[in-house]
Phi, psi and omega in degrees: 000126183271132180273118181237143187244357186292155187296325180297319180292320179297323178296318179294322177298323182295338179268006185302323182295341181251358185242146179296140179297335182294343179278357180289158175303152184308322182290346182257358184278156177246150356284165179299125180072016183285158175285165178306319181290319177300318179295323179293316177296319180296319179297317178295320179296318178303312181299314183289318178296323179293317185285321189225003179088149182293323183298324184270357182266134180260160175300321180299322179293320181294309182290324178299324178294341180258001182073028181243163176281156182306321183292344183295331181301324186285352172281347186234335177221145183297329182192173174296321179297322178291322176300315178301314180301314181298317180297310181299314180299313186290327174299314181293320178299315180298315180296314180301315181297313183290328176295319177299318179293323179295315179298316183296328183267357185275350182095180188274352186278120183304320181297322179287324176297317181296313181299315182295320182290319176296316179300318178298309185295322177295315180298320179291315184292316181283324183285320178252060190297320184295309181293326180295316180294319178298315182296321184277333183265319188272351181296339179292345177280345179289152181228165172059222184296327180296316179293320179296323178297314181292321178298323178295320178293321178298323176294322178296322178297315177298322183294333175302314178293317182302315181295321177296314183294318181294319177297318179296321179294319180294329180273354182084008180279332180239151176232089186286147177296143177068020175109151183266056180242182184297321181296318178295322179294321178296316180297315180293320179296318179296320180296314181294315180298316181296319182292331179285313185288337181278002173303323182294345181273333186245343178284134177268169182303327182241044179297138187294337180273128176283170182298316181299321179294316177299318180299315179298313183296316182290326176297320179291320178296319179297321179295324177292320177299323180284348183075031180258174179253137177292144177289166180299321180293321177294322179295319177295321179296321180294318178298316180297317180299318180293323178296318179296315180297320179295320178296320178294323180293318180296328182277354186278346176089172181298154175093354178271152180262131173289316174200175185305126175089357181234114182254143177296143179272000000 
């Protein structure tokens, strides 16, 4: 999966919840390295698993959405359970790989590494909401070695954050709660990772916050969790964001709320 940052791509990502996964660029399709028919079946499965859960989805529904007979699925996947496993595994593999690339390209400064990694994970989770929600919610249906494999990848994803936080704490850039040791880094890393991946659970198809705004907000929240200081550019961006929000609020007319419990006069 290629990581792209241009605004047009982010806009298209924001429509992912309403668009078939099969319409994604070839490098973004699931499963990794899949044939066209496998990708078509996977796209239909993602939509159905997202809408009604993997447990309630039948093979007939998946193949029917592709214009295929029920038996056609078994020419490409051993079973529905195996299809679910491949989808969940490949989403996690892609995220883990791209997070490593993001950290490597962010430079040596822990605060910049943290911001870049959070921005990536937020962009992926919010932009690819359907696959993200399926991967995070349905992986609990996996059993045995398959579940252990996915759990190991999830730990690696958390460890990207842990290593950044621990390095920042050792350099004095971060001040982690309960001490600047490995245990504190694990707790902070788990908190940051969880808040990012759970975006797919609460954002609606037409949520008012765009992906870029979510990335900015979450990067600042992660920095606060790490006990770090925002850079001068981030502080200027925050002031500008508040000024824009205030202008929109002033233009909204009487009866609008500035925040909970305070109404404009």
